[in-house]
N, C-alpha and C positions, 0 to 999 in steps of 0.2 A: 764851640760845644755840640751843637749838631752833628759836624761831622766826625766827632768822635764816637758819639753814640751810635751812629750809623756804622763807625767802621767796626767797632765793637760786635754790633748785630750780625754783620757780615762775615766775622770769623767765626761767631757761634754756631751760624746756621751751616758754614762749611765744615766746620768738626762734626756735625751731626749727621751731614749725609754722606760721609765718606769713613768707613770704618778701616782698621788694620789690623791683620792676624798679628798679636804679641805673642809671647810665649803664655802670659797668663790670661790670654782672652778666652771668653767661652767661644765654643766652635763645637760642630756637629760630632767631632771627635774626641771632645773633652767638656762633657756635661756638667760642669762644675758651676756653682756661682761666684762668679769673680769681679774684679774692679776693673774698668778699662780705663787707660788714659786718653783723654780727647783732647788734649793741647794745653798749650800754657797760657794762651790769653782769657780763662776764664779761670774765677777765683779758685778756692781750695773746694768749698762746697759744690761747686758744680764740676771740680777735676774729676771725681770720683761718680761714674754713672753704673749702678748695679744692673746686672745683665742676668736674667734666671732662663735657662735652656727651656723653649717650648718644643714640644714632641714635634718634629719636623725632620725632614732627611736632607742632608747635603746633595746639592744635584749631581748626577753622575758624571757631569763633564767638568766638575773641578778638579782639577790635578795638581800636582806640586809643580811650580816655578810658572803657573797660570794668572794671567791676569783677571782680575774680578772687581766687580763692585757691590758690595754687601747692603748698602742702605738704598732705601727708595725714595726720590726725591719728592714725591706729592704724600705717602703716608709716612715716612719719617720712621720706617720700620725695616728691620733687614727684610731682604725680599723672601726669604726661604722661610721667614716665618707667617707669611700673609696666607690669608685664608684661600684668596683666589687661585685657580689653578695656574700651572706655569706650563709654557711649552720649551722642552729643554731641548737644546739642539747642540751638539759637539761646537766647537767653536776653536779658530785658532788664535794664536795670540797677538792681541792688537787689532783683531778684526772685529769691529762691533759691528758690521751688517750678520755676523754668525753668532752675535752674544745673545745668552739665556733671554728670552723674552716671555711675556705674561699676555695673553688672549691673542697671539698672533703677530704682537707687536715688539719691534727691537727695544730691548732695554738699554736705552744710552744715557743714563743720567749724567749731568752736569757736575761730578764729582772727582775728587782726587782718586786716583788710580794708582793700586799698590800693587806688588806683586808677593805670593805667598812664599815664604822661603822655604828653601830648599832643604831636606834633612839628609844627615846621613844615615843610610841604612845598610846594617850588617846582614848578611846572609844566614842561615842557619847552618851550622855544618852539617857536612856530608857523611853518612854513616856507611862505613863498608860493610857490604852480606856477603855471606857463603852460602850460597844455596847447598841443600843436603844433597849427597849423590844420587843419581839415579839408577837403581836396580832394574836390569835387563833381565825379562823372565820369560819362560817359555810354559805355555799351558799344558797341562800334565795330560797324556793321552788316554783314551779310554777304549775298552776292549771288552768282548762277550766272554763270559765264563761262565761254570754251572756251579752251584752250591752242592752241597752233600748230596742234598735230595734229587741233584740231576735236574734242576731248576735253571735255566738260562738267565744270567742276571749281567748288569754291566758290572766292569772291575776296572780300577785303577791300575796300569801296567806296574810292573817292578820297574824301580829306579835302576837304569846301569850309569856306569861311569860317564858316558856321554851326554847323560842329562843333565849333571851335576856341574852348575857353573862355576867360575872359577871363584874364590874367597874375593871378598870386598871387605875393606876397612871402612867401617861405619861411625863416625865421629857423631854424638848425641851432645845438644846443646845443654847447659847446666838447666835449662826450665824443661828439659825433657828426661824427668829420672828414669834410671833403669830397673826395669820390673822383671826381666827375664835375662838368664844368661845361659848360653850353651855352650859347654865346653867339652874336653875330652879328646882321646887319641882318634876317637872317631870322625871328628871333624878336622878340616885343616887350619884351623886357628879357633881360639875363644872369640866369641860374638856377643855382643851385648844389646837389648832391645829394649825402647821406650813404649809405651803402650799407643803413642803416634805412629812408631813405625810398624808394629805388627798391625795398624789400622789401614796401614798406607799399601801392605801386601795385596789390593785389589784382586788380584788374578788368583790369590789362593782364599779370598773371601767366601766362606760357605753360611749358609741358614739351615741347620739340620734339625731333625728329631729322632733322638736315640730311644731305642727299647731300652728298659733297664731291668736288671736283676742283683738282689744283695744279698747278704747272708743269712738273712732272716728264714727263709727268702720271701721277698715283696716284688711285684711286679708291676711295672711301670712304664712311663715316656717322659722323657725330659728335652726340652727345647733348647737349642746353643746356636749362638752366632759367634762366630770368630774365624780364624786361620785355620786353613788345613794343617797337618802335623807333617805331613808328604811334602808340602810346598814349601812350609817355613825351614825345614831341616835342608833342603835344596839349595836354600838361601843362604843359610846357615853354613854350606860345605861340606856337607856329610860325605864321609869317603866311601867307596863301594864295599869296603872292608867291615863297615860297622855291623855289629853282631848283637847288642845289647844295648836299651835306654832307660837310664833311670829318672824318672819324676821326683822331684823332691820339693816338699812344702816347706815354707817357713817355719811351722811347729815342728819339723823333722819327720813327718811321716812321708813316705814315700813310696812308689811302685814301680816294678822293674819289668821291663817288657823286653821280649826275644823280638829280632827282625820279621820274622814269621808273623807273632802277635800284632805286630804294629802295622807291618807291610802285606800280611796276608789277607784274604779274603773275609772281611768282617761285615756284620749284616745288623739292620734294625728290624723289626716285626711290627708290621701294622697292628696284627691283633696278639696281644702278648698278656697271657695269664698261667697261672699255676696247671688248670685245664688243658693248656695247648697253646700253640704259636703258630701264628700264619702270615703270609704275605711279607717275606723277605724280602729286603732290598740292599745291595752293598752301600756301605757308608764308609765314610773317611774319618778317621781320628782328627779330633779338633784341639785348639787351642782356643777357650772363648772367655771374651770379657762380657758378655751379655749373654746368661741363661736363668732358666726356671722351668716351671711346669709349662706344658705346650700354651700358647698363647697368652703365658705371664709371663714371660722374660723380662728381666730386670739387668740393670749394669751392675757387676760384681767384679771383685778382685780374681785373676785370670785363674782358670781351671781346665784340667785337660779332662777330654770325653774319647769313650773308645767304642767301638759297636761290639757285636759279640759272635762268638764262633757257633755259637746255638742257644734254645731258649736258656738253659741254665746255668750259661757262662754268667759268672759274677762279675759282669763288668763294672759295677759301682764301686768297686775296691780300686780299681784303677782312674776313677776319677778325682785328682789329687787338686784339692781347693788350694788356694794361696802358693799357687805353684810359683818359684822363681827361681829354678834351676832346672836344667836336662843334660845329664852327664852322658855321653855317647863314648860307647865301648868298642875296641875292637875283639876283647876276650868273650868268650862263648861261656855261658854259663850251666852248658851241658842240657841233659834232660832229668826229668823226674824218674825216680824208679819207678817200676811196676808195681801194681797193688798185691798184696798176698792175702789169703785165705786163713781162717780160725781152724779149719780144717785141712790136714794134707792133700796134694793132689793125689788122685787116684784110691782113695780110701773107699770102703764099703760101708753104708751109713743104714740107717733102718729110716723108714717113711716117717716124715714129719721132725726129721734132725734140722736144726736152725744153723746156718752159717752167716760169717760176717767178711765182708771184705774190709781188709786192712791197709793202714798207709801209716807211716812215721809223720806227714806230714798232712794229715786227714784234713784240719781246718783250713789248709792253705790251698788245696787241690778239690776236684769233684772227680769221683769214681765212675764211668761210664761204664756199663756192662750189658750183655746179653745172655739168655738162658739157652739159646737153641743153635749154639757153636757158630752163628755167624758173626762177623766183625763189627765191633761196636763203633759209632761215631757221635758226634755232639748231639744228635737228637734222639739217641738211646736213652734207657731210665738211666738216674743218677742215684747210687747208692746212698749218699749222704746229702741231701739238698739242702741242710742247714748245718752252721757251724754248731758245734757239741755245749757252746757257751751259750747259745740261744735258744733252740728247740729241738733238742739231743731226742725226744720222741718220735722225731720224723725218721731217725738212722734206726730202720726197722730190719731186723736180720731177715736171711732169704730161708724160707721153708723149702728143704728137699722132700719133696712126693715122688719122684720117678728118676730115671736116670737120666744124666744132664752132664752139657758141657758149659761151662762159664767162660766167657771170656770178657776181659775188663783192661783198661787202660786208666790212666791217672793224668789230669790236665789241670794247670793253673799257670797263671803268670808268672814270670821271672826266670822259667825254662821251658823247655820241650817239651811237649807230650810225651808220654812213656811209651815204651813198647806195650804190646798185647800180651796179658799174662792168661796163659789156660789152665782150666781145672776140671776135672773129670772126676763125676763119682757115680758109683754104683748105688742103688736104693733097694733093698730088701723088702 
């Protein structure tokens, strides 16, 4: 009888000092409360030992297929759940001298040693990725020119056929929606652009401040961040024969510019008001995705920005909001007709006679004039500073008080400026 009891106690101790990783056993990888079968020699009540995971880390040296012992012979607890610090060292299979130790001593309990079952691991599939094409670009050269007043300023050189790169087919992933299309017979082929692709044109990125005039007229400044139109059209494969450019908004609004209006010398004025403008500097037209008042730029739908030929150029009419399409054409729109006068040229008039300068498209153009026979330019007085539907009282007739030679031309977006018209009057 004593022999039987001793044998039963030996089996019970052996089953508690040696653990086995079963599929349903608790491990640091599966911290769930489960039952572990500890052997057949215990009765049914002792067969199920409930184990609850204590916050403890599995030793870094524990690997699949490695021999381990997981119960301590003295404390009767799994060694990774004990409070005493462990000296964890890497070990080789079957090498007890390199086994995990506690307090610097090798941990070599006399217990049943088993092997962690190896698991079948399926590697994640490899996804094939095609990188976006890299566009080779060349910086736009800069030279020195003079404005209409003879001031030296820096200017972008006009593009020649040699400057325009070969057309590149651009594939846009579905995650990058198209926001701009450049098309027409003035480009090698139609191209489409996402915002990410526009922003990737680092060689054309600009942060600029534009002086502005509208049809009211009001004068001010706006800041815009975006890509140079010159640079973008080069990347889009613009032909050297391109003559006009139509910028279209999603709501149907559009502005048409001639080649000279887009690629000629355009300016921004540091000081800009109805009383006068000064501090002109050459500025490039821009396609902007971040714009607003100076110092208060915000991200918006893309918008076109253009400089001014002179302080009275109504450039805000060319600031196309919600821009989605640029049509490049090789067809020329021609020039505006010159202004006419309300009194026939060569007439003799009495002092105080009033005269108006007329045009069939007076709200679409500005009439620049002189009264001393000199050639007018974009810094000359403007006869019609406001659209007739805004402030018609600003359109004031000229009073003839002495013999006069009036010279005038019309200028506005979409066509080249007119020739200069001349009117001579004798005053009695």
